[in-house]
N, C-alpha and C positions, 0 to 999 in steps of 0.2 A: 531085484532093485528097479521095478518099472514105474515107481511113483516118485515124483519130485515134489518137495515141500518148498513153496514159493513165497517170498515177501513181495507184494505187489506195490507199484508205485502210486498209491492212492494214500496220501498222508492224513489219516484220521484215526481216532482211537478204536473205532469198530474194525477197521481193516489192519490195525497194527498186530497182525498174528500171521502164522503160516498157513497157507492154503495148499491143499493137495491137488496135484494134476497128474494125469496119465502121461507117461513119456511114450510117444508113438514109436513103432518099431525102428522106422528110419533114423530117429533121433537118439536111439538108445546109447550109442557110443560117445555122442557129443555132449549130451546133457550130464554135466558134472557139477559138483558144489563149486560156486564161484562164478558161474556163467550167467549172462542176462538172457532171458527168454521173453517171448511175446505169448501172452495167455489171454483167453476170453475171460472177462470180468463183468458180469451183468450183461448189458447190451453191447459194451465196447470191448476193444482189445487194448490191454495195457502191457507195459514193461514190468518185468519183476526179476528178483535175484534168486537163484536156486541156493537155498541154505543146507538142505538135507536131501538124502535119497533113502527111500524105504520100500518095504514090500507090503506094509499093512496100512489100512486106512479104516476110518469108520464112516466114510461118506459112501452112500450107496451108489451114486452114479457119477463117475469122475469125467471131467471135461479134459480133453487132450491138450497138450501144449501146442500152439500153432506153429512157432518157429523158434530157432535160436538166434541170438544177436552176436554171440562170440563163439568162435571156434575153440578157443582155448580160454580158461577162466581168467577173468580181469581182477578177481579178488581171491586171494589165497585162502586156504582153509584156516590159517591163523587169523588172518583179518576178519573172517566170518565171525570168529569168537570175539575179536576186538569190537566189532560192531555191535554184538548183542551186549557186551559189557558197557559200551558207550552209551546205548540206548537206555540201559537200567540206571546208570549213574547220572545222566543228565536229563533224564525224562523227554528224550527226543523220540521221534518215531524211528523204528528200525530202519526204514528206507532212507531217512535223512542221513543217518549215520554212514550207510554204505555210499550214498551219493558223495558225502564229504571226502570220501577216499579216492575219488576218481577225477581225472583232469576234466576240465571244462567241455572238451571236444566230445567226450563220451556222454555227456549230459544233454547235448543239443539234439535237435532232429536231423537225421541225415539219410542219405542213400548209401548202400553198401555195394562195393565191387569186389571181385575176386581178380587178383592180379597174379600173373604167371611170372616167376622170377628165373626160370631156367629155359634152356633152348627147347624148342618143340620136339625135336628127334630124341631128346634124352628123357622124356616122360612117358608114363604108362599110356596104354591104348585108350582107357577110359578118359584120362585128362586130355589126350590129343583130340578126342572125339568131342569133348565138351568145349574146348577153346577153339577148334577148327581154324587154326592159323592166327587167332587173335591174341594180343597181349593182355587185354583187360575185358571181362565180361560182366554183365549185371549179375548180382549176387542170386537173384531170383531164378536164373537159368538152372542152377543146381537141382531145384525142385522140379522145374518144367521138364528137364531131361532125365529124371529120376536117377541121378548120381547119388551113390551111397554117401552119407555124411563122413562115414569112416575114412573114406578115400581122400576127401578134402582134409579131414583132421591129420591124416598121415602126411599129406603134402606140405601142411603148415608146420608140422613137426620136423620135416626134413629140410625145411627152408626153400621149397620149390614153389610154394604158394603164399599168398598173404591176403587177408581180408583187409580192404581199405574203406574208411569212413569218409564220405563227402558231406560236409555240413552245409546244408541248404546251398549247394552248388559251390561252397567255398572249399578249396583243397585243404585237406588236413594233413595230407602227406605230400612231400615235395618230390617230384620225379624229374629225371632227366632222360631225354631220348637219345638212344644209341643207334647207329646205322652200320650195317655189315652186309656182305653179299648174301643173296638168298640161294645162289647157285654155285657150283664148283667152279674153280679157276678156268678150266678148259672151255666150258660153256660161256664164261664171262668174256673170254678172248673172242669166241665167235660172235657173241652179241655186239662187242665193241667194233668188230669188222663190219657187221651187218648194218650198223647205224649209218644213216645218210651223212654225207660230208658236212652239210650245213648244220648238223646237230653237234657243233663243237663243244657246247657247255656240258651236254650230256656226256660226250666222249671224255671230256676232262675228268668228270666224276668217276667214270668207269676205269680210266687210266690210273687213277689214285688207288682203287681197290685191287687192280691187277698187281700193282707194286707193293701194296700194303693190304693184305686181305683181312686183317684183324679189324674188329669192331672199333668204331670211334664216336666220341660225342658229337652229337649232330651240331651243336653250337661251334665246336672246334672245326668241323668239316666245312660249315658254311664260311668261317672266317678264313681258313687255309685257302679254299678255292674261289673265294669272293663269289659264292654262287647263291641260289635262293631256295627256299624251302619248297616252292612249286616244282622246281626240276627234280628234287629228291623224290617228291611225292609221285612224280610221273614214272620214275624208274621203279618205285615201290609197287605202283598199280600195274606196272608190266610184269611183275614177279622177278625182276633182276636184283633189286635190294630189298632188304627188310629192316623194320625198326623194332627195337626192344625197349621196354622201359625199366630203368633202374631207379629204385628209391634212394634218395640221398637224405640224410638227416639234416634238419635246419639246426646246426649247431652254432649258437651265437658266439661260442668261444673257440670254434675250430679254425677260424681264419688266422688265429693268433699263434705265434710261436711262443711256448712257455719255456723258459730256461730251466732245464732239469735241476732240481736241488737235491742235495744229499743230507741226511740227518746231521745235525750239529752235535758236537760233543755236549752232554748235559752237565749242568751245575750240580753240586752236591744236593741242594734243595730239590731240583728236578728229578734227580736219580731216587731220592727218598720218596717223592710223590708218585713216581711212575711204577715203582716195584709192586705195590699192592694191587695196582691195575693189571700189570702184566701177570701177576699170580692169579688173579680172578679169571683172566682170558685163558690162561693155561690150564686151570682146574675146571672151566666151563661152570663157573658159579655166578649166580646173580648177587650183585652188591651195588648199592648206590653210593657213589663217591661225591663229596662236595670238595671241589678244588678251589680253595680260597687263595687267590694270588694277586698281589697289587698289580696296578696297570703296568705293562712292559716287563712283567717278570718271567715271560716266556711260556705261558699256558698253551699257546698254539703248537709249540714244539712238542709238548707233552702229548697233545692230542695226536699230532702226525706220527710220533713214534709208537703210540698205543695202537693206531690204525694199521701201521706197518706190520706190527705183531699179529693182528687179527688176519690181515690178508695173507700172511705167510702160513697161517693155519687153515687157509682156504675159505675163510668166512668173509662176511660183509659188514659194512659200517654206515651208520647214519649220523650226520653232523648238522645240528640245528644252529643257526646263527640268526639274530634278529634281523627282520627285513631291512632296516636302515643300516645295518652294519654289513649287509651282504655287498660289500664294495668289491670292485674288480681286484683290489689287493687281497681280499680274503680268498676269492676264487683262485687267484694266481698261486697262492701258497699251496692249495691242494692239488691244483693242475700241475704245478711245477714239481711236486713230489710223486704224484700217482698217475699223471698223464691222462691218457683216454680211459682210464678205469673209474673216472669220476663223471657223475651226471650232476647237473646244477638245476634246482628247481625254485624259482621265485617269481614274484608278481611282475616284474619288468620285462619277463619273457612274453612273447605273443602266445596265443592259445596253441598254435601249431608247434612252436618251439617246446613249450611245456610238454605237449603231448609226446614229441619225439623223445625228450629226455626221459619221460616216465616209461615210454616202450623199451627204451635201452635197459631199464631196470627189470621190467617183466621178462625180457628175452635173455637175462642174465648176461648181458654185454659189458655191464659195469659192476663194480664191487662197492663203490663208495657213492653216497648221495649227500651233497651239500645243499641245504635249502632252508627256507623259513618254515613257519608253523606246520603247514600241511605235509611237508616232506616226511614228517613222523610216520605217515601212512605208506611210505614206499614199499612196494610188494616184494621185499626180500624175503627169502625162505630160510636163510642160514645166517642170522645176525650174529656178530661176534662182539659188537660194542655199539652203544648209542651215546652221543656226546651232545650236551646242550650248552653252548657258549653263552655267556652273559645271561645266566639262568634267571636273573631278577627282572628281566624285560617283561613289561605288561603285554607285549604284542605276542606272547606265546599262549595268552588266553584268548580263545575265540569269542568275540561278543555277540554273535547271533548262533542260532541253532546250527549244528549242536554245540552247546556251551562247553567245550572241552578245554582242559589245559594241556598243552603238549608234554609237560613234565609228567603228568599222570599217566598219559598214553605210553611215554617212553619207559616208565617203571613197569607198567603191566606188560609190555612187549618183552622187556628185559627179563622178567620172571619166566615168561613163556619160553624164551630161547636160552634161559640160564646163561646170561651174559651180563657184564658190568654196564652201569649207566654212570656217566660222569657229568656232573653239573659244575660248570666252571663260572667264576665271577670275582671281581675285585670288591663288590658290594653285594653279597648274597641277600636274598629276601630273608626278612626276620624268621619267617616259617622254616626256610631250609636250615638256617644256621642253628635254630632252636633244636631242630631234629638232629643236626650233627653233634650238638652238645649233649643230646640224650642218647647218642650212639645208634640212633635209628639209621643214619647215614654215616659214612666213615669220612672224617675230615682229613684233608690233605692241605698243607699250607706252603705257599711261596711267598716269603716275606721281603725278598730283595729283587730289585731290577736286574735284568740281564747286564753283562759286563759291568757290574757294579755301579751303574749310573744312578745318581742320587735322584730322589723325588724332588720335582721342582718347588722352589720356595713359594709360598702363598702369602699374599698380603691381602687384608680385608679393608675395604674403604667404606666408611659411613657416609652415605650420600646425603644425609641430614646435615652433616658438617659442611659438606661442599656447597649446599644451598645457602647456609649461614654465611659462608665466606664469599658469597656472591657468584659462585659458579652455577649457572643455569643450564649448562651443557649436559648432555647425556654421558659425557666422558669426564671422569674425575681427572684432576690435574696430573696425579701419579700415571694413570693409564695413558694419557695423552702424551706425556714425556717418554714413557717406555716405548709407545708405538713409533715415535720419532726416532728413538735410539736404534730400534730394530731396522727402521728404513735405512739409516746411515750405515749400519753394518752389513746391509745386504741380507739380514735374516728375515725369517717369516713369522707372521703373527696369526692366531686364530681368535676371532670374536664370536662369542656365543650369546644368542639371545632367544629366550624360550617363546618367541611369538613369530607370526608371519604377517605379512600385509604392511601397510605404511603406518597405520595408526590403529590403536585399539578401538576407539569410538569417536563419533562426532556429536558434540554438544553445543547448544546455544548458550552463550555467556550472559545473556540477558534473562532468560526465563529458566535456564537449567534443563530444557528439553533434550533428551538424548534420542537419536534416531534409532528405532528398533525395527527388527524384521516383523512384517504383518503376520507371519505364519508361525514364529517361534518367539519365545520370551528370551530374546538375547539382542544385545546391541549389534548393529551392523559395522563391519570392519571396512575402513577406507583403504582403496587400492589406488595408489598415486598414478601409475603408468596408463590406466584406463579411466582415471577420474571417476570411479564408481564405488558404490557402497555394496558389499557383498555378505551374505550370511553363510558362515562356514558349516552350517547344519543341514540347511535344506537348498542351498545353492541359489536362492532368491538374490536378485541385485537390482539396484536402481542408480540413476545418475546422482553425483554429488550435488545437493542443492546449494543455491548461492544465498538463500535466506532461510530463516527458521520456519518450518511449516506450522508451527504453534502461533508465534508472536510476530512473525514477519520481520524480525530483526536480522541485520546482515552480520551480526557479530557471531557467526557460527564458526567453531574452531575444532581441530583435531586434538584429541587427548591420547596420552599413552605413547608407546614406543614400538614401532613395528620394524622389521628388517630393512624395508625400503627406505624408512626414514633414517635409520642409522646410517645406511649406505650414502645417503644424501649429505648428512652431517659430516661424515668422514671425508667426503670429497671436498667439502668446503674447508675443513680443518687441514687437510693434507692433499692439496690438488696432485702432488707428484705421485701419490700412492696409488698402485694398480690393485683394484678390489674385486674379489669374485664373491657374489652373493649366492648362497645355496638355501633355498627353501622350497616349499611345495610348488610355488608359482614359477621358479626358475628351472625346475627339474621335472616338469610335466612330460617333456617330450622323451621319447625312448632313447636312452643312450646319453642323455644330457648330464645326468648324475656322473657317469664315468668320464665324460669329456671335461667336465669342470675340474674334477679331482686330478685328472691327468695333467691338466694345464697348470694347476697349482703345484703339483708334484714336480713338474718340470721348471719350476720357478717363473711361471708365466704370470705371477701376481704376488704381491708382498702380503695381502691380508685376505684371510678367508672368513667371511662373515656368514654365519647360518644358524638354523634352528636346530632342533634335536638330531637331525641326520648327520651333523658333524660331530657329534659327541662320542661316537664309538667306533672302534676298529681302525681308525686313521693312523698311519705311521709315517710321518714325514721327517727327514733328518734336519731340515732347516728350521722347523718350528720351534722357537725358544720362548715364545710368549703367548699365553693364553688369557684373554679378557673375558670375564662373565659380567653381562649387563643385566640388571633386574634379577639378581639371583634369588630374590624372594617371591617371584611371581607365582611359583607353585605352591608357596607355603599357605596361601590364603584361600585355597580351593577347599570346598566342603568335602573332604575326603580324609579318613582317618590315616591314610598312607602318605599325606602330603610331605610330612618331615622326612620320611624314609625316601620318597621319590627325589626330594631336593638333595638329600645327602648323596644318593647314588649318582644323580646327574652331575653334580659338582665334582665329585671324585672321578667320574669318568672323563669329564671335560678336562679337569686338570691334567689327567694322565696323557693327553695329547702333546704336552710340552716336554721338551729335553729328553726325548727317547733315545737319542744317539749320543755322539761325542759332546755336542754343546749343551751347556746346562740350561735348565729351563726355569721360567718364572710364570706365576699365575697371580692375576688381579681379579679379586671378587668384589663387585660393586653391590652394595645392599642397603636397604633402609632399616633392616633389622640385623646388623651383623652380629649382635649378641646371641641370636637364637642358636640353640645347641646343635641343630643340624648344619648350619653354616660354620659355626665355630669349629666342631669336630671334623667336618669335611676338610676344613683348610689344614688340619693337623694330620689328616690320613688316619684318624684314630677310629677304626670300625668297631673295635671292642668296646670302647666307651660309649660309642653311639648306641651299639646294640644293648648295652645294659640300661642306659638312660630311657631308650625308646621302649624296651620291654617293660619298664616299671609304669610308664605311661599307658601302654596297652592293657597291663594288668588292672590298673586303676579303673580305666573305662571299659573294661570287659570287651576287648577286641582281640582278633587273632594275633598271635598263635595261641592265646589262652582260651579263647572262645571260637567256636566255628560260626560263621555268618551265612545266612540265606536271605536274598533279596527278591522280593515279589514286586513286580512293576506292572501297573494296570494302565492301559491307555485306551482313549476313545475320543471321537470328535466332541461329544457332549459333556460339558464340565461336570454337571450335577450327577449324571450316570456314572462317570468315572469315580467320583468321590463315593457314591453309594456302594458300588461293587467292591471297592477297596475296604470300605467299612465293614461290609459283610464277611470278606475274606479274613480280615484281622480278628473278627469275632469268632469265626469258625476255628481258627488257629488257637486262640485262647481257650476254647471249649475242648479241642482235640489233643493239644499238646501238653506235656508234663509241666508242672508249676515251676520247675527248675528253669525253663526256658523263658528268655525275656523277649516280648513282642513290642516292637516300636512302631507306632503309627496307628492309623494311616496319616501320611503327611504328603504334601505336594513334592514331587521331585525337585531337585535343584534347578533343573531346567523344566519348568512346569509345562511348557507348550513347545512342541516340536512338529513342524509340518502340519499345523492346524489340528494337533491331537494333544488332548491334555493328559497329563501323567501323574499318577499318584503311586506311592510305594509303601511297603511296610518291610521292616528288618526283623529276622529272627536270630537271636543270639543264643547259642545253646553249647553244652559241653558234651552231652550224650542224649540223643533223641532217636531212639530206635524206630518210632513210628512215623518220622518225618516224611519219607519217600511216599509211604502209604497215604498220609494225609494230603500231600501235594498232588498226588495222582487223583485223588478224589475231587480236589478243588477243580483240576483241569477237566474232569468228566462232567461235574456239575455245570460248568460254564461252556461245555463244548458247543452246544447249539448256538449260544450267543456269539461265540468266537467265529462260528462258521456263517451265521446269517446277519449278525448285527454289528459286524466291524469291531467287535471287542478284541483287544489283545492283551493276554496275560503272559508275562515272562517270569521264568523262575530260574534264578541264578544261584547255585549252591556255593560258588566261590567267586563272589563279585570282586572284580578289579576296578570297576567304574561304578562309583556311587552316583554319579550324575543322572 
């Protein structure tokens, strides 16, 4: 097996295949499937992933691998298969699929070092010779000193050595320095006596080690003896003391004490739901379960006890939660139950923290991963269960390459490991619920809330009537009264608005001119605190004008309602209310999300006002009122899922009220309260909504009755974009079967973003066996234009964003 088959990091269709390389003698033991290597490719050297090893090749003269980047594989043999499948089903390059599985740190440019984690006298002669008294050496020295890679690999396996990556001089591992005597205590005593009298500070340091010969953290030593690093360095240079480096994990959750929790007794419904999951775990069989449970019905406890069952079998678990629901509350539930066996992966962590959490998985130091979408690639090798909470969330779909859906990856991995996959939601996607109805998935239901709490009462308010009655405020009279009532009772309220910023757009009342982004076809959003207009697509911003740029009139006004504006109106209406605003603007800084929620949880505010990020996963005992402003803002988007998204969001937000002993109330304000998604959400009637929406989808030929593929073409030249999209649509009509419906070409709903014009065509089909072949051909046809002419063609086989 002296030939490695490698995917190189050159993303193009000509290089999207395996290349054979000779494994040099000295790298034989270390080049295995899943390691990254440096290989000669044409005139340059590039990185590549080893996907196979073989003894045969039809290449006459093989080039040898130059070097290895990893001593142990960073991608497991199972994930190698997942990568191939991902590439085939999303038409991305193989290398893009593997890159998506790795933490950011491993994708950057970096220097490597070899770090010694043990005492010098306890290691082999070869390693002693290599390190020559040092704790860290440049990685290149292994080659320079002709040390066999097998020796290094053995050291890594035994935990004596570690390869460290330094990203452009940025530390990716956190190390702490420890100081200990370099000589035995008798010699130390002699040195102490030999030191001149005036060296009192050095004597004090030696006296410490005479009484306490154990190693000590340098920080602690400096603090205890009020001494300096320079003095310690002097004693190290004399050979009296020595320093060693210990790696410490940057664990964002380690500083915290999590109160250990024990399993709760299950209700009858929970017991019925968990039994089939336990049976599948016990029998090592793959099955996809859809856990349909109302908000507050105890789905998390079902997850926790299923995971407990998996851990008792010596297996591992992945739990996915939507990014915005990855609140400290969620982390606390898992850490409280499983302690240090849990790693957490999500975007609020720094690159270094993510890398440390990922390495814990790779080293088998944890058995549970809780994380957002990309945590589905956690490199576990013995999975016992995969859970996707709030499975209806669109954030599980990756919107750029590779365009995968975490649910599909979960089911693929579940089949590989012969383990159950649990999809949980109060409002499952129509596709998932339809599959459960057809028994492709197994449906498990939780219809009651925990401790028999009732679902909050919902009142719909028609804002048209409020306007006729002379109420021009953004709060209906009912909502205003209920907010005041909660204030007096010392209870808390949550106000939800599906927008951010102060105002949606700025318009001149004289000529009707709306100020738009110069690079995108979208109105700029007004931000009050900075008095600036911002584009939420390309980040362009400009100062708020005092007069209309078109007609120079000064009657320029803000329209629409943003979170900032709501906050301001609330403060005028109820000056005594303490308000916390949560949106993208107030939670930009690391930890601010958690700080605001903790403050609200400790009753540091009466009203929590926010956008989508407050709709999920929050559980506060004192929240008894939820108000939804502009409930129909989602309904009017050009998206066939808009009614479904509205229903899901309203149900989720309503579920934040009355979760404990105090009963809850919900007020939904809307200009179209009679719309079936708003009407049925206010009754928590998922089944009726499912049947109604399914009939609409059937009539208009949308999923789950039909599959959709969206082709989007973009280029800085408007005519060229139209022309390419026209040709692609024509080609699709010629190549696909007559049963498929091809819509387009049409301009995308947002026709211009970042100075690029966008056109699209949509394919609706029930069965189209040649679709992938035809799509590959289109990409090959335009490959040169995509490389040289700045043309972008994106193909999405499961579009969640039609914009």
